[in-house]
N, C-alpha and C positions, 0 to 999 in steps of 0.2 A: 504492498499500498503506499503511495509519495508520500513526502511529506507536506506539509502546507506552508511550502516556501513559495511565495507568489514571484514572479519573472518582472522585476521592476527594474526601468530605464528611462532614460531621457524620451521625451516622445514629442516628435511634430508632425505637421500634415503630411510630410515626405516619409515620415516612416510609415504611417499608414497606407499612404496611396501609391508608395515609389514615386511622385510626380513624375509621370508620364507627360510629354510633352503634349499630347493627343488629348490628355484628359478635359472631359467635357463637364458641364453642370447643369443638372437640369432642377436642380434646387434654385433657392434666392440666392442673387448674386452678393452674400455676406464676407465678413472678411475671415475666411476657415482659418486661413495660416493663423492671424491674431486669436481665434476663438480656439484653436487646439494647441497653442504653441508652448504654454508651460503647463503641460499635461505630462505624465507619465505612464510608460506604457505598459499594459499585461497583455500576454499574450497565450492564449488559451482556446477551447471551444469555439469560442470567438473573442476577437481582440477586442481590447477597452483602453481607449485613454481616460485617466483620470483627472481631473483638476481640483486639486484640494484646494488651492484659493479661493476658487469659483463655486467650490460643492456641486461640479455637474461631474457626471458621469457617462461619455459617448461610446457608442459601439459600432465596428465596422463588420457590417454583416455582407454574408457572401452574395454572388451576383443573382438577381431571381430567375427562375425557369421560366417555360413559357408559362407557367398558372400562377407566376407571379411570388410563387412560394422562394423563400428566401435560406430558411432554416426552421427545423421541425426540433422539438426539445422534449423532455419532462420539465415542468415549471413545477415547484413547490413553495407556498409561502409559510413561516414562521415566525414567532414575536421573539426578538433576541433581547426585548424587555418588556414584563408585562405591565397589569395594573397593581395585583396583590390581592385582588378580591376574589374567593373561591363562588359564590353566588354568579358574580359577572361571568367567571373563566377567562378571561385574559391573561392568562400565565406565561410568564416565561416559557420557551418552548413549544406555546400554543400554537395550530395551525392545519393546514389541510393535507389531504390525502393525495394532491398532487393532480394534474392533468397533463395532458399531452398539448402544446401548442405550436403555430407556426408564424413565423413572422412573414407576412406576406405584403409584397408592393400593391399600391394602389393609388395610382395617381403620382402626386408628390408625397405621399405620405405613406407609413407603412401601420399594416394592422397586425396587432397582437389577437390572433384568434386560436379559442379552446374547440379543438375537436369533440364529438360525440361519439363516445365509442359505447355506451350502451345500448347503440341499436347499429346494425352492421351484417353485412352478406359475406358469407364466409366463400363462396365461390369467386374462382377466378375470371368470370365474364366482368369487362370492365362497365359493359350497362346495366348487367346486375346490381353492383355493387355503386355505381351511380344513383341508379333508382332509389336505394336504400338512403344514400348520402343526403340525396336533394329532398327526401321524405319529413327528416327531423332537424331541425334549429341546431346549428352552429351558434357560436357566442364570442363576438368582439369582444376581447376584453379591453383593449386600451388604442387609440394611435397617434402618430408622433408623426412630426414633419422630418421629410428627408432633407438633412442639412447639404450634402454633398453626395454627386453619384459619380464615381472614380471612372478612369478609363477602362479598365476591366469589368465593369458593371458592379462594384463592390459600393453599397452604402455607407455614408456615413449618417448615424442618426443620435440625436441625445435620449437617452433612457433614464435622466432623472423625472421628467414627469409620470413615468412609468412606475417607477420606484417610489413616488409618493403620492400615488394614487390609494385609494380606499376600498382596492379589490376584495381586502378579507371581509368588508362591512362593518369595520370595527366601530363607526360612530352610530349605527344602529345597533350593536351589541350594548355600548355605551349608555345608549340612550332608555333600554329595557329597564336599567333601575331609575328612569326620571329624568325629566329634562332634554333637549332637543339638541344634539351637538352634531358639530359638523366641521369639517375638516379644514383647519385654518393654512392655505397653502405657503403667506409668510413665515410661519413659524414652522415649516415642513421643509427638510430637505435629506437629499443622500447623505448617508455616512461614508464617505469615501476613504476611510483609513481601512474601513473593513472589507473594499473591494478586493476580491481575491481571482483567480484563473489558473483553471490545471487545464491538461489536454480533453479533457473529457467532462469537465463541467467550471461552470462560473457562477461566485458567490457574490453577491450582492445585497445592499444595506440602505436602509434609512430610516431616519425619526420623522414621525408623524405628530403632529399636534392637534386636539380638538379641543374644542371652546365649545363652553355652554353657558347661560345665564342663570339657569336655575338646576343643577347636578343633583342626582339622587344621593343617598344616606350612604350606600355605599364605596361611589367615588369620592365621598368627602372624606371616609374613613380612611381612604388608602392614597389616593392622590397627594402629591405638595402642595396644589393649589388646587382646588374641586373644579374651577372654570378653565382649565387650562390640561389636558390629559395629555401628557407626551409617552409615545409608546413607539420601541423599536421593532420593527420589521426589516425581515432577512428573506430575499428570493434567491432560490436555487433553480439553475439552468442546467441540464444535463444531458448527454449525448444518450440517444433511445440506443436501449439495450439490445445487443447484436442476437442473429440467431442463436440456435442452443438451448434454451430454455423451454422445456416440454411440460403446458400448462397441465393441471391434473383435475379433472372434474370433481367438485366438490359432494361431498356423501353427508346426509341428513344425519347420519349415526354416528359421525365423529367429531361433531362440533367444531369443524375448522370453518374460519371466515372465508367466507365467498366472495367472490365478483360476479352480479349478475349483470348477463345482458340478453339482448336479442337478437336471434341469428335466422334471419328472415331466408336464408338460401336452405333451410332445414327444408326435408322433401316434406309430402303432405303428410306421410303417418308419421313424421317425427315430432319434435319438439321446438317451437320456437323460442322459447326460455331456457338457457344455458346458463350454467355457474362454471366458476374455476375456483378453486381451494387458491388462497394467500399463503404464498413460501417464499422463502430465499432460495436462489439459484444454488444447487452445489454441482460441482461440474468435475470430475478425476483430470488427473495430469495425464494420464493413459487413459482412456475410456474403456480398452479392453483390458484390464488390468484393475480387480475391486479390491485390491491393496494399495492402489497408487493414492497417493497425496491428492488431496483438493486445492485446486487452483486458486480458489478465494474462499477459504474458510468463513464461517459466520461468525464474527468477531463483536461481541459489546463491550462499549466502552465506559468505564462509571466517572462520572462527574465528577474530578477533581476538587470542586465548590463545598463538596459536603465533608462534616467533620471527620476525622480519622477513624473513630471509632463506627460511625456509620457506616463511611466508605467500606471499611473493612466487611461490614457485613452485608452491604450492598453485592458486593462481589463474590462472596460466599453462596449468599442466596440465589445469583443471577446464574453463578457456577453449577449449581444442579442438575441445570438442563446437559451437560455433559456427559451427567451420567445416561439418559435417555439414548442421545445420540450413540453413545457406545454400545449400548444394548440393541440397537439397531443395526450396527455393524457399520457405523460412520467415524470411527476412529480417527480424531483430528479434526472432526467437522466444524466445532463450536468452542470456543472459547471467552472468557473474560479479561479485561486488563482496565487498566485507570486511564483515562484520555491523556493523551501527550500535550505537555505544557504547549506546545504551537499550534494543536490542533483548534481549529472551530465546531463547538459543538453541535452548529447546523449545517456544517458542510455535507452535503448530501451523499458523499461518499461512507459515514460513520454513521453504524450504529451505535445510538447513544442513550444511556441511563442518565436522565437530569434532574437534578435535584433542585427543587423549587420552591420557593417561601410564601407564605401569604399570610395576610392579617389574622386569618382562621383556619383551621384544619380542614382539609378538602377531600376530592377524590384523586387518585390517581390515574392514570391513564395508560395505555399502552397501544401503540398505533405506528404509524409509520407513512410512507411514500410508496405509492405501488403503481405498478406500470398498467393503466386500466383498459389494457388489450389484453392481458395474460395474466393477472395476479402477482407478478414477481414482484416482492419485495425491492424497491431501490433503497430504500433506507428504514431500518429500524427504529421508532424512537418512543422513548416512557420517557413520563413525566410523574414525579414522585414527589408530594407535599411533605412539606418537613414538619408541620404541625401535628400530622396524625400520628408520630412516633410518642408526641411528648401527650396525647391524649390518651394513647393506651397507657403510658408510664402512670398517668392519673387514676385511669382506673385501678391498675395494679397497686397503688398506694392508698387508695379507699378499701383494696381487698385486702391487701396484708400489710398495710403501715410503710412509713419511712424509714423505720428501724432497718430494715431487712435493705435498703439501698446499699450499695457496695461492698456487700459481704459475698457478692458473688454466687450466692445460695441458689436453690430455684425457684424460689419467692421473692430473689433481688428484683426489684421493679425494673430497674435497667437492664439484667439479664433477660427478663421475660419482653422487653420492650425491643432490644436486639433480635432476639428471634423472632418477632412477627416482621422486624424491618427485613430479616431474611426472606421468610417465607414471600412477604410484598415484592422484594426483586424479583425473586422466581416467577410471582403469579404477574406481573406486569410485562417481563419477558416471554413470557410466554404468549399474550398478546402480539407481543411483536415480532413472534416466532409465527404465528397464524391461528393460534388455537383461542376459542371462544370461552366461556364460563363452561362447567360442569358443578351445576346445583346440589347434584345427589350423591357427589364425592366423600362427604362425610359420613354416610351410613355403609360406606365401603369401607371403613377404617380406615378414614382419611386418603382415599385414591388418587386424588388430584390437588396438583398446588393451584389449578385453576377454580376452585370453592372458595368462597368466603368464610376464614377460619373465625371463628369463635375459640377463645382461650378454653381450654378443657379444662378448668377448676373442677376439684371433686371436691365434695361434701364427705368427712369422714371421722366417727367419732366427736361429733363438734369443734372437729378443726379443719380447716382448707389444704387442700392437696396441689401443688403447682407443679408438680412433677413431670404432668404430661402437658403441660399447657400448649405446646404447639409443638406439629409433627417437623421432621427434619428431614429434607433430603426429596427427592421426585418421586411423584406415586405409580402403582400401577396403571391407572388411566393414562398419565401421562407419556410413559414408556410406549405402550401400545398407540397412542395419537404421533408420537415421533414416528413410529415403524411405518404408521400409514401413509403421513405427510410427506415426508423424507426418506423414506426407504427407497433402496433401490432393486429396480423389476425388471426382468424383458418385455419390451413392447408386446409381443403374444400373448403373455403371460399377466401382464399387469392388473386389467380390470377383475381376472380373477382372483389374483392375489391380494388386493387390495380388500375385495368381498369376504377372503378367509380371514383376515383382519378384524375385520367387522364382527363376523359372525364368531371370533375366541372369544373377542369381549364379551359377548352374550353368554358363553360356555362359561365363562369364568365367572359370571355374575357379577362385571362391571356395569353399574346404573350410568344412564346420562341423562339431565333436565337440562335443557338450555335455558338462556338467561330469560325470556319472556315468559316462560311455564316456571320460572324457580322465585323471582325477585318478588313482586307482588304478593303483598298476604292474603291475598283473591285465587293465586292459583291453585290448581287440585293435584298436583300429582304429591303422596304424602312426603314422597322422599327430595323433595324438590325446593330446597331452602336455603337462606342466606344464614350466614351467622350463628351455625346451629349447629350441633353435636350429637354422636352417638349412634347407634342402630335403631335404636328405638327413641323418637323425638319426644314422644308422652311422656316415657319415663325420667329420660334427661332434663325434661322440663321440671321435675318435682325435684332432682339434682340441684338445677339453678335456683329452685326457687330455696333450696337448703343452704347453698352457698349464699345466695343473699340476704339469710334473715341471719348466719353466722356474723354477715359483714356486718349488718346493720346492727346488730345486738351490741358489735365491739365499735362501734363508729364514733369518732371521736379526733383529739385533737392530733393524734400517732398519724393521722393521715395528711398532716400537711408539715412540710419541711420548718424548721425550726426559723424564725423571725418572719413567717407569712403571715399576712394579717388574719388572724381567726376568721373574719368575715367570709374565707376563702373557702370555708367548709362548704357554704351554701353553693358552691361552683363544681366542690366535689361530690357531692350529693346524689345528684340525679343520674349518672352514669351506674349509679351503685343501686339504687332504687329501683330504679327502669331497669334493672341488670337482667330482667327475665323476659324482656321484650319481645328478644328474635326467636329464642327457643319457642316463648306463646304462639310466635306464628306459625312456627314450625309444625307446632302440636296440631295447630289448629286446623293444618291441612288435610288431614283425617277424615273431619269432618266435613261431608259433602265431597270427600275427596276421590278419587280413583285413579288407578296403575294403568300405564300405557308405556309404549317403547315407540321410536321411530322405526320405520321400517322402508323399505323399498319392495316396490310390488311382485313379486313373485320371487325373493329371497328371507324374508321373514313373515312369520304367523305374528300377526299385530291383532291385540283384542283391547278394548277399555273397559275394564271392570270395576265396580265402585268397590271403596275399602269398607270392608267387614263392617256389618254393624255393631257388633261388639265392640272394635276397635274405634268406631265413630263414637260411639258413645263413651268409651274411658277417655279420649280428645275432649268433648264435652264437658264430664266431669274434671277433668283438671284444670280446664280455661277456667271453670264455676268456682276454683279454688282460689284464684287471684283478683277474686272478687270478693272474698270476704273479709271482715272488718279486722280479724287477727293477721292477714297476710296484709294489708293494706296500712295496719299502725306503723308508727314509730314510738317507740320506748320516749318518755318523759325526758328523760337525761339528755337524748339526741336532741330532742326538738329545743331543750334550753341552752344547746350551745349554737344555734343558728343565730349570729347574730344579726343586725341590719344588714340589706342589700351588698353584696361585696364591693359594688362599684367606688373605683378608686377616685382621687383627685385628678388624676391625667386622663384616665379613658374611662368610657361608661360600659356599665354592665350587660354584657353580651347576650346571646341564645342561649347559653347554656347552661341556664339556671331556671328553676322554676319561676313562670309568672306569680306576681302576688298581687291581692285587690286588697292587702292589710297593708301595705306601704308606710315605713319602711321595714315591718316585721317579716317573719317567714310565714308563708299562707299554707298551712295544713290542707285547710281544702282545697286550694287550686292544686297541691302535689296529689291528692287523693283522686282528684276528676281527670287530671292528666292518665294517670293508670289507669283506670278505669275506663277511659276514652279508648286507651290501648287494646284492652282487653274483649270490649263491645266492637271494635273497628275488625277484630279478627274473627268472632263470632259472627257479627251480623254482615259481612262484607254482600253487598248485592248479588255479585257472581256465584258465592257460598250459597246464599238463601236460594237463587235459581236453580242451583244444582243439584239441593234436598228436594225440591218440591217438583223438578225433574225425576229425581231417582223414585218418587214416591207414586208419580202419573205412571212411570215403568212396570212398577210394580215390584219394585225391589222391597225388602226388609228392611230397610235402614233408617235414621231416626227423619221424621217427616217435620216440616216447621211447626206444627202443633207442639210438638213433642219439644222442639229447642226452646221454645215461648214459655214451656210450662215450668220448665227445667229452670230457665234462667229467671223467670218468677218467682218459684220455690226458693231461691238462693237469695237473690238479691230484695225482695220487700219485707220481708220478716227475719232477718237472720238473727241470731242470739248474740247479745252483747255484754260485755264484761264492766263494762266503764262508760261513764259520757262520752270520753272522746271517741271508743268503737263506736257509739250509737249515732254520733255525729258524723261518722265515713259511713257508714250505714242509709243514712239520709242520701248524703253526696251520691252514692252508688244508685239507689235507688231514681234520683233525680237525670242521671247520665243514662241510665237504661232508658226511659222515657225520650229525653235527645238522642238518644240514638234509633229509636223505631221511629219516632218523627222523620230522621234526616234517611232513612232506610224508604218509608213511604215517598218519599220524593225523589227516591233516585230512579235510575234507567231499570224500572223492573217490567215484566210482563204483566200485562193486564190481571190474569187469574192470578198471579204472586203479591201484586199491589194490593187485590181486593183481600188475601189472606192477613196481608200487614193490617190493613186499614181497619180490618174486623176486629183484628186484636187490640188497635188504640181504642177502639169503641168500646170494647170491654172494659180495657182499664180506667176510660173516662168514666165510666159508671161505677167501677169498684172505688175509684179513689173518690168520687163525690160520695159513696155512701158507707160513710165509717163503721156503722155496724157488720157492715155484709165483710167489708174487708177483713174488720177484726174476727169475725168469724171463722171466716175460710180462711185466715193465714195466723193467727195466733190462738194459743192455748188460753185456758179458761183464766190463768193466774197472769197472764201477761195481756188482758184485755184492756185494760187500763192504760192509755198509751199515753206519754208525754204530749205536751199542745205543740211542740215542735214539729211532731210525727203530723199530729191533723192538719197544723198551719202547710206543711208541705205537702199532704194529700191533696188539700183543697189547691194549693197553685198547680199543681202537675194535672187536676181535672181541667183546670183554666184552660191550661197551656194545649194540653190536646185539645179541646175544644176549640181555640182559639186555631188549629191548625187544619184542624177539621172542616169547620167554617168559614175561613178565610175567602176572602173575595179576590184577592191579587195578593202576590209573593210581599206585599210591604207589610201584608197582616200576619203574615206569619211568625210564631213567634220566635225568640233568640235561645238557638241548641246550641250555639257553639260553645267547646268548652277552652280553658287553658290552652296556649300554645305547645307542646309538646317539645322539651329540648331535644335537639339532634341527636341522634343515635349514628346512624350510618354519616357520612363527612359530611353531607349536606342534606340531613332529616330524611322525614320518608317521603320520598318522590317514588310512587310505583308508575308515574308517566315516565320515568329515565332510564328507558330499557337499555341505553348505551352506555351508562354510567358506570366508571370503573373499565369500562372495555374499549377497544381497539380504536373506533369511530372516531375522531378528529372533524368531525363534520366541517364541510368548507358551507359559509356562509347560515 
């Protein structure tokens, strides 16, 4: 791999154009020699002339062909400097997957045009290919004036306006947080010091400033001055890959990322929609020798800007994939190194693991630049957010206490956090190798780093066991997918060999649940869940509940480093109090759930089978336990330690704490409502409710909607309590159940299902309005005389249900939204975010 040393020399217009006497100019009669006299030359994929004094970048493009095209290239853009706001997402290193562009002469201008490879014709017939090309739109991204046409037909073009154009749609993204941003051309310019040219690629950069009069809160929190946001944009132009890369048809059973396209040359009996797997090129120096070294091994480079301990963990974790390549017979095909000091992390030739800082913790990403014709990775690129490891450390301090920090023992929060960093590095590099999520791996003894791993802490004899918190090394599923995606097979048997690998994973019992079927709490597969553990998600929920209770009973100043404000306990509490949230969602998927597998017609027998009734009922019972006053209570000794708001003199409290209506004091009611809402969101998810109704309609003897509603009401309307505090908790839970039902009735339900939900609300309205009936149905004789607070709440709930049922317009609907839940995943509960923490760094 060539070193990043640009070829720099004094540059004049004569050096660019050879100053032939017959040179002609079709451009404006400007003083071209003066324009380029004080520039320096960079020779490479295309030649550059850079004026540091005037902040201009000029290109000498080849002579146009008959079609006006001068040059075709892979073009990709990424941010060399970002905003630092996770919700907005404009991180250092963020960008697109690239496109194929062509520089085309049109009159006295050059068009930069993006080709459309989503629609194509594979036939060799020019007319057939032209018919497809003319049926779908191309995109002209930019046009610039030709400064001079040389005697040999080469063109001098000023690329500066291209580099400072907002091709990534940054103004729109900044405005999504509030305010209307626009690019300020006077405060934007090429970064000439970062211009680099190499034989097969050119790297260019610019800084763009966006102005707004009323920016949003995220911009105000992160930019030096909110009204002027300056971001660095890096452009890569690379030679199109040469022949020799063989696309591999994607397989839905193997969890690989796929490039989808339409091939209109497909025969009538064939499929127009096709897909190629994303993968890196691996070619032997001697194609006939299976032991021959690889021409260009896959090398990932770790950002040297990461602290040493982190950097070492990143190298170690990312290196795990080497074991999978070794197992696939691809010795020497993969390795990990630290990025050389003279290398630019956004140079398209380098696969990079970039260490990125944000104001808050956030998602990490794995992706890269891909040839849109074949699915070949041109550059793998990983973004790792630095605040995530600090959140992990905070959780472990909440569980184990800070006294263990620095001991090197299994419950040392730093040791545990570095173990998580290793896994995260392996996970995100997996995306940049072409592998998607497998959210069923946790039930297969953690068979893949492509799952989301929760720390597997175990409750044992009233203590916590951290010895198996995170797995180390690559999993069995990962080995199989490397075999499938990168294995070498004879052309004549490749399809059969790949099918055999998929069949073998089934025979070994390796489950696969893809992202869209595992991330959401409403998804159906009982094995597909995020941040979960264990073969049995229901049994593991009880383990997690025990871990949570042990930690909460011992929650104190032990979770804070010496010298930290005691008010910071309110920041440590939420991830411990809500420690069960993801295992809760995992257990809920058995209720109204079904098992299935992805197959290919003729190769796999696939059936969708509802989860057995006994398992569904066990899941329902386990979730209801998370709604009991005992579960939701906090010891008074803990409540007494929660000082007023953790807000400091320098920065406001963020979204990590529980909301409070009792400011500045801690609000126990809001905390309870938050946890109750998580449980009801899992139980009463609209998709789960529809599946329960559908199973009943199809004659399965599984829990019905009536069964679920009856069980919930038996648990939350009249639970036994042992203190005033628990009685107050029970009232909050009852109120949140009514709110959840009202929201469910307004969800996108079928008419028959909505009718059942509405009937249940009508029954509850009647029940809450009739105190004697309520008491006789739910309370034993010794509990019939209920506190006035309960009677007042029942009257309110009856009125809120009536307001909902009788409303004439949405404005009359009752307030049902509870407190905002503190983030669990890096940016909270986002069921719509199917691509989060995955490969796709989407364009625009």
